[in-house]
MDAnalysis code that builds the backbone (N, CA, C; Angstrom):
import MDAnalysis as mda
import numpy as np

u = mda.Universe.empty(396, n_residues=132, atom_resindex=np.repeat(np.arange(132), 3), trajectory=True)
u.add_TopologyAttr("name", ["N", "CA", "C"] * 132)
u.add_TopologyAttr("resid", np.arange(1, 133))
u.add_TopologyAttr("resname", ["UNK", "UNK", "UNK", "UNK", "UNK", "UNK", "UNK", "UNK", "UNK", "UNK", "UNK", "UNK", "UNK", "UNK", "UNK", "UNK", "UNK", "UNK", "UNK", "UNK", "UNK", "UNK", "UNK", "UNK", "UNK", "UNK", "UNK", "UNK", "UNK", "UNK", "UNK", "UNK", "UNK", "UNK", "UNK", "UNK", "UNK", "UNK", "UNK", "UNK", "UNK", "UNK", "UNK", "UNK", "UNK", "UNK", "UNK", "UNK", "UNK", "UNK", "UNK", "UNK", "UNK", "UNK", "UNK", "UNK", "UNK", "UNK", "UNK", "UNK", "UNK", "UNK", "UNK", "UNK", "UNK", "UNK", "UNK", "UNK", "UNK", "UNK", "UNK", "UNK", "UNK", "UNK", "UNK", "UNK", "UNK", "UNK", "UNK", "UNK", "UNK", "UNK", "UNK", "UNK", "UNK", "UNK", "UNK", "UNK", "UNK", "UNK", "UNK", "UNK", "UNK", "UNK", "UNK", "UNK", "UNK", "UNK", "UNK", "UNK", "UNK", "UNK", "UNK", "UNK", "UNK", "UNK", "UNK", "UNK", "UNK", "UNK", "UNK", "UNK", "UNK", "UNK", "UNK", "UNK", "UNK", "UNK", "UNK", "UNK", "UNK", "UNK", "UNK", "UNK", "UNK", "UNK", "UNK", "UNK", "UNK", "UNK", "UNK", "UNK"])
u.atoms.positions = np.array([
    [-28.877, -11.212, 20.731],
    [-29.416, -10.455, 20.340],
    [-29.680, -8.927, 21.042],
    [-28.989, -8.100, 20.446],
    [-28.864, -6.518, 21.112],
    [-29.831, -5.648, 20.919],
    [-30.806, -5.611, 21.770],
    [-31.951, -5.066, 21.858],
    [-32.160, -3.575, 21.852],
    [-30.829, -2.851, 22.243],
    [-30.611, -1.363, 22.372],
    [-30.774, -0.619, 21.335],
    [-31.510, 0.099, 21.213],
    [-31.670, 0.829, 19.808],
    [-30.784, 1.922, 19.779],
    [-30.129, 2.439, 20.855],
    [-29.014, 3.204, 20.463],
    [-27.906, 2.636, 20.320],
    [-27.751, 1.337, 19.873],
    [-26.588, 0.670, 19.677],
    [-26.808, 0.357, 18.063],
    [-25.835, 0.456, 17.055],
    [-26.103, 0.183, 15.524],
    [-26.096, -1.418, 15.341],
    [-25.112, -2.313, 16.440],
    [-25.069, -3.379, 16.219],
    [-26.041, -4.112, 16.742],
    [-26.447, -5.477, 16.491],
    [-27.332, -6.386, 16.599],
    [-28.451, -6.545, 15.848],
    [-29.653, -7.296, 16.418],
    [-30.787, -7.474, 15.741],
    [-31.921, -7.355, 16.726],
    [-33.280, -7.245, 16.253],
    [-34.479, -6.906, 17.078],
    [-35.362, -8.085, 16.303],
    [-36.428, -8.287, 17.290],
    [-37.453, -9.087, 16.461],
    [-38.653, -8.545, 15.695],
    [-39.873, -8.896, 15.586],
    [-40.884, -8.216, 15.090],
    [-41.586, -7.255, 16.037],
    [-41.672, -7.661, 17.112],
    [-42.527, -6.621, 18.224],
    [-41.664, -5.908, 18.914],
    [-40.132, -5.972, 18.989],
    [-39.697, -4.795, 19.278],
    [-39.305, -3.860, 18.127],
    [-39.442, -4.374, 16.936],
    [-39.396, -3.381, 15.889],
    [-40.654, -2.412, 15.856],
    [-41.606, -3.105, 16.117],
    [-42.823, -2.003, 16.010],
    [-42.979, -1.094, 17.038],
    [-42.488, -1.717, 18.279],
    [-42.792, -0.783, 19.668],
    [-41.644, 0.226, 19.133],
    [-40.416, 0.061, 18.954],
    [-39.526, 1.014, 18.603],
    [-39.947, 2.020, 17.539],
    [-40.786, 1.435, 16.460],
    [-41.042, 2.141, 15.522],
    [-42.150, 3.266, 16.012],
    [-43.009, 2.847, 16.687],
    [-44.298, 3.515, 17.013],
    [-43.798, 4.643, 17.883],
    [-42.874, 4.431, 19.142],
    [-42.252, 5.255, 19.832],
    [-41.321, 6.440, 19.345],
    [-40.421, 5.976, 18.164],
    [-39.622, 6.782, 17.699],
    [-40.429, 8.034, 16.514],
    [-41.676, 7.426, 16.141],
    [-42.215, 7.951, 14.928],
    [-43.102, 9.288, 15.850],
    [-43.681, 8.745, 17.202],
    [-44.612, 9.650, 17.834],
    [-43.449, 10.755, 18.377],
    [-42.161, 10.613, 18.697],
    [-41.276, 11.269, 19.424],
    [-40.939, 12.211, 17.831],
    [-40.932, 11.652, 16.968],
    [-40.439, 12.528, 15.508],
    [-41.800, 13.728, 15.227],
    [-42.932, 13.040, 15.396],
    [-43.875, 14.155, 14.863],
    [-44.207, 14.954, 15.910],
    [-44.365, 14.651, 17.451],
    [-44.622, 15.501, 18.493],
    [-43.380, 16.478, 18.415],
    [-42.412, 15.846, 18.644],
    [-41.032, 16.988, 18.727],
    [-41.214, 17.713, 17.582],
    [-41.185, 17.180, 16.545],
    [-41.317, 18.357, 15.141],
    [-42.259, 19.472, 15.307],
    [-43.325, 19.047, 15.831],
    [-44.419, 20.061, 15.788],
    [-44.036, 21.029, 16.941],
    [-43.485, 20.467, 18.104],
    [-42.904, 21.332, 19.128],
    [-41.773, 22.120, 18.870],
    [-40.806, 21.643, 18.020],
    [-39.862, 22.295, 17.785],
    [-40.010, 23.445, 16.677],
    [-41.234, 23.151, 15.580],
    [-41.651, 24.136, 14.773],
    [-42.065, 25.306, 15.373],
    [-42.995, 24.998, 16.506],
    [-43.568, 26.199, 17.256],
    [-42.527, 26.862, 17.698],
    [-41.680, 26.337, 18.500],
    [-40.334, 27.009, 19.071],
    [-39.647, 27.711, 18.285],
    [-39.343, 27.300, 17.369],
    [-38.536, 28.140, 16.055],
    [-39.113, 29.184, 15.718],
    [-40.543, 29.167, 15.588],
    [-41.157, 30.369, 14.959],
    [-41.331, 31.345, 15.748],
    [-41.910, 31.023, 16.911],
    [-42.224, 32.191, 17.652],
    [-40.734, 32.874, 18.544],
    [-39.953, 32.260, 18.528],
    [-38.631, 32.969, 18.792],
    [-37.279, 33.374, 17.775],
    [-37.931, 32.905, 16.450],
    [-37.024, 33.330, 15.334],
    [-35.502, 32.785, 15.687],
    [-35.554, 31.693, 15.981],
    [-34.523, 30.821, 16.234],
    [-33.740, 30.429, 14.649],
    [-32.664, 29.955, 14.668],
    [-32.287, 29.429, 13.431],
    [-32.865, 28.281, 13.319],
    [-32.861, 28.052, 11.974],
    [-33.605, 26.652, 11.589],
    [-32.686, 25.249, 11.913],
    [-31.600, 25.583, 12.244],
    [-30.672, 24.448, 12.610],
    [-31.203, 23.621, 13.892],
    [-31.875, 24.522, 14.802],
    [-32.500, 24.209, 15.993],
    [-33.476, 23.409, 15.976],
    [-34.366, 23.459, 14.446],
    [-35.342, 22.469, 14.433],
    [-34.739, 21.297, 13.641],
    [-33.812, 21.372, 12.837],
    [-33.665, 20.065, 12.020],
    [-32.568, 18.878, 12.664],
    [-31.567, 19.574, 13.546],
    [-30.607, 18.547, 14.044],
    [-31.331, 17.531, 15.014],
    [-32.289, 17.838, 15.730],
    [-32.966, 16.927, 16.953],
    [-33.780, 16.185, 15.879],
    [-34.425, 16.239, 14.793],
    [-35.092, 15.697, 13.945],
    [-34.387, 14.704, 13.272],
    [-33.169, 14.994, 12.795],
    [-32.310, 14.326, 12.071],
    [-31.653, 13.278, 12.928],
    [-31.548, 13.351, 14.094],
    [-31.143, 12.524, 15.448],
    [-31.954, 11.351, 15.268],
    [-33.215, 11.769, 15.396],
    [-34.524, 10.804, 15.472],
    [-34.542, 9.917, 14.299],
    [-34.429, 10.473, 12.963],
    [-34.465, 9.730, 11.741],
    [-33.381, 8.667, 11.682],
    [-32.361, 8.946, 12.305],
    [-30.911, 8.316, 12.410],
    [-31.409, 6.869, 13.048],
    [-31.763, 7.381, 14.366],
    [-32.440, 6.176, 15.206],
    [-33.549, 5.086, 14.458],
    [-34.442, 5.995, 13.600],
    [-35.412, 5.242, 13.109],
    [-34.551, 4.215, 12.142],
    [-33.643, 4.788, 11.185],
    [-32.831, 4.034, 10.330],
    [-32.119, 2.854, 10.903],
    [-31.655, 2.977, 12.292],
    [-30.907, 1.807, 13.068],
    [-32.032, 1.165, 13.199],
    [-33.437, 1.406, 13.711],
    [-34.437, 0.371, 14.048],
    [-34.357, -0.475, 12.716],
    [-34.880, 0.115, 11.708],
    [-34.823, -0.660, 10.080],
    [-33.810, -1.546, 9.929],
    [-32.598, -1.129, 10.363],
    [-31.385, -1.795, 9.957],
    [-31.447, -3.088, 10.814],
    [-31.756, -2.956, 12.018],
    [-31.669, -3.999, 12.870],
    [-32.842, -5.246, 12.662],
    [-33.918, -4.669, 12.225],
    [-34.968, -5.643, 11.951],
    [-34.409, -6.131, 10.515],
    [-33.970, -5.651, 9.723],
    [-33.589, -6.315, 8.382],
    [-32.104, -7.119, 8.623],
    [-31.470, -6.870, 9.556],
    [-30.325, -7.776, 9.946],
    [-30.892, -8.840, 10.632],
    [-32.115, -9.094, 11.314],
    [-32.693, -10.126, 11.416],
    [-32.979, -11.045, 10.528],
    [-33.559, -10.368, 9.303],
    [-34.365, -10.865, 8.176],
    [-33.196, -11.628, 7.286],
    [-32.281, -10.631, 6.788],
    [-31.556, -11.005, 6.052],
    [-29.786, -11.639, 6.383],
    [-29.623, -11.235, 7.413],
    [-28.098, -11.571, 7.982],
    [-27.044, -10.880, 7.012],
    [-27.325, -9.951, 6.426],
    [-26.282, -9.213, 5.661],
    [-26.139, -7.633, 6.115],
    [-24.756, -7.181, 6.580],
    [-24.882, -6.085, 7.185],
    [-24.947, -4.812, 6.105],
    [-23.996, -5.107, 5.346],
    [-24.065, -3.842, 4.055],
    [-25.496, -3.685, 3.422],
    [-25.949, -4.737, 3.229],
    [-27.531, -4.705, 2.704],
    [-28.690, -4.262, 3.578],
    [-28.406, -4.501, 4.918],
    [-29.662, -3.996, 5.647],
    [-29.138, -2.377, 6.133],
    [-27.910, -2.213, 6.045],
    [-27.626, -0.668, 6.334],
    [-28.248, 0.103, 4.988],
    [-27.917, -0.090, 4.216],
    [-28.505, 0.359, 2.516],
    [-29.892, 0.430, 2.942],
    [-30.533, -0.582, 3.200],
    [-31.919, -0.565, 2.926],
    [-32.530, 0.066, 4.047],
    [-32.159, -0.058, 5.168],
    [-32.624, 0.813, 6.457],
    [-32.426, 2.134, 6.313],
    [-31.448, 2.624, 5.772],
    [-31.593, 4.259, 5.441],
    [-32.523, 4.351, 4.285],
    [-32.589, 3.637, 3.190],
    [-33.532, 3.833, 1.984],
    [-35.143, 3.913, 2.481],
    [-35.061, 3.006, 3.680],
    [-36.787, 2.816, 4.189],
    [-36.775, 4.290, 5.100],
    [-35.678, 4.586, 5.620],
    [-36.039, 5.836, 6.817],
    [-36.198, 7.257, 6.153],
    [-35.248, 7.573, 4.810],
    [-35.412, 8.661, 4.128],
    [-36.092, 8.708, 2.950],
    [-37.018, 7.809, 2.684],
    [-37.558, 7.785, 1.658],
    [-39.212, 8.823, 1.904],
    [-39.330, 9.503, 2.974],
    [-40.577, 10.435, 3.045],
    [-40.212, 11.428, 2.531],
    [-38.675, 11.783, 2.650],
    [-38.527, 12.960, 1.554],
    [-38.772, 13.025, 0.140],
    [-39.285, 11.834, -0.306],
    [-39.434, 11.673, -1.799],
    [-40.997, 12.203, -1.730],
    [-41.736, 12.434, -0.724],
    [-43.158, 12.800, -1.163],
    [-43.011, 14.453, -1.425],
    [-42.178, 15.178, -1.576],
    [-42.172, 16.346, -2.145],
    [-42.277, 16.551, -3.407],
    [-42.084, 15.384, -4.320],
    [-41.885, 15.213, -5.671],
    [-43.322, 15.080, -6.095],
    [-44.407, 15.168, -5.237],
    [-46.005, 15.306, -5.507],
    [-46.206, 16.839, -5.831],
    [-45.351, 17.603, -5.434],
    [-45.775, 19.263, -5.801],
    [-45.401, 19.313, -7.255],
    [-44.858, 18.494, -7.984],
    [-44.789, 18.760, -9.364],
    [-45.855, 18.150, -10.231],
    [-46.646, 17.505, -9.783],
    [-47.798, 17.021, -10.514],
    [-48.776, 18.481, -10.456],
    [-49.311, 18.351, -11.996],
    [-49.767, 19.723, -12.583],
    [-51.177, 19.633, -11.956],
    [-52.053, 18.656, -11.845],
    [-53.548, 18.778, -11.260],
    [-53.487, 18.804, -9.755],
    [-54.076, 19.697, -9.104],
    [-53.812, 19.817, -7.675],
    [-54.530, 18.637, -6.630],
    [-55.569, 18.306, -7.424],
    [-56.281, 16.977, -6.772],
    [-55.549, 15.906, -6.804],
    [-54.857, 15.482, -7.943],
    [-54.256, 14.339, -7.794],
    [-52.791, 14.352, -7.316],
    [-52.196, 15.804, -7.201],
    [-51.174, 15.936, -6.137],
    [-51.515, 15.888, -4.575],
    [-52.546, 15.946, -4.313],
    [-52.965, 15.867, -2.802],
    [-53.174, 14.402, -2.501],
    [-54.240, 13.920, -3.530],
    [-54.194, 12.643, -3.304],
    [-53.037, 11.556, -3.294],
    [-52.192, 11.636, -4.225],
    [-50.631, 11.274, -4.348],
    [-50.145, 11.229, -3.062],
    [-50.124, 12.595, -2.441],
    [-49.108, 12.948, -1.361],
    [-49.610, 12.171, -0.212],
    [-50.952, 12.114, -0.112],
    [-51.622, 11.378, 1.245],
    [-51.693, 9.862, 1.013],
    [-51.799, 9.305, -0.153],
    [-51.468, 7.717, -0.485],
    [-49.942, 7.375, -0.221],
    [-48.878, 8.274, -0.464],
    [-47.751, 7.656, -0.516],
    [-47.323, 7.926, 0.883],
    [-47.929, 8.933, 1.517],
    [-47.662, 9.433, 3.118],
    [-48.210, 8.138, 3.899],
    [-49.351, 7.520, 3.575],
    [-49.945, 6.682, 4.369],
    [-48.908, 5.021, 4.276],
    [-48.655, 5.083, 3.017],
    [-47.812, 3.674, 2.425],
    [-46.418, 3.795, 3.204],
    [-45.718, 5.109, 3.326],
    [-44.689, 4.999, 4.063],
    [-44.653, 4.758, 5.445],
    [-45.587, 5.893, 6.085],
    [-45.624, 5.551, 7.631],
    [-46.274, 4.175, 8.077],
    [-47.090, 3.946, 7.142],
    [-47.840, 2.516, 8.243],
    [-47.657, 1.250, 7.452],
    [-47.757, 1.303, 5.986],
    [-47.793, -0.128, 5.553],
    [-46.246, -0.472, 5.297],
    [-45.342, 0.206, 4.961],
    [-44.065, 0.002, 4.982],
    [-43.508, -0.492, 6.243],
    [-43.520, -0.110, 7.462],
    [-43.095, -0.697, 8.376],
    [-43.850, -1.864, 8.817],
    [-45.045, -2.029, 8.293],
    [-45.985, -3.284, 8.649],
    [-45.530, -4.519, 8.031],
    [-44.962, -4.331, 6.597],
    [-44.333, -4.950, 5.720],
    [-42.978, -5.836, 6.376],
    [-42.147, -4.910, 6.635],
    [-40.793, -5.132, 7.362],
    [-41.440, -5.962, 8.359],
    [-42.164, -5.713, 9.324],
    [-42.473, -6.404, 10.911],
    [-42.659, -7.755, 10.301],
    [-43.763, -7.800, 9.480],
    [-44.381, -9.201, 9.116],
    [-43.444, -10.364, 8.398],
    [-42.327, -9.636, 7.881],
    [-41.273, -10.791, 7.318],
    [-40.968, -11.525, 8.438],
    [-40.886, -12.818, 8.187],
    [-40.370, -13.750, 9.300],
    [-38.617, -13.609, 9.419],
    [-38.223, -13.823, 10.684],
    [-36.772, -13.776, 10.463],
    [-36.025, -15.033, 10.025],
    [-34.703, -14.867, 9.793],
    [-34.167, -15.859, 9.132],
    [-33.794, -17.158, 10.161],
    [-34.167, -17.048, 11.464],
    [-34.242, -18.082, 12.545],
    [-35.434, -18.965, 12.542],
    [-36.529, -18.061, 12.244],
    [-37.907, -19.039, 12.256],
    [-37.863, -19.573, 10.959],
    [-37.473, -19.670, 10.116],
    [-37.655, -20.341, 8.994],
    [-37.166, -21.945, 9.155],
])
């Protein structure tokens, strides 16, 4: 079991997945706010904002991939599902195309809560292949 989050190989159990997910999401949110303020105040290029956040998103994808690898034991499927579960937050932009403003806001927050909290909890609660 390779528990190193920086390594794309290996598997992690349920508790390490949750710990890594909480740490990476905290870094993503706090780092994003800090970088957004820094880029806005100093008129930096937007790439200074995007690249560090993209690197953190890739680490979150590896975290999902390792957990799904522990569940399914299939490398191609775990890579595909890991990246789909990581980069689905960008699908929240679809909520802006809903005509009714109140429905759009409610849909945005409901989907955001599902993606940020419920989806990783479901992935963490699925037992690993070794436990069955």
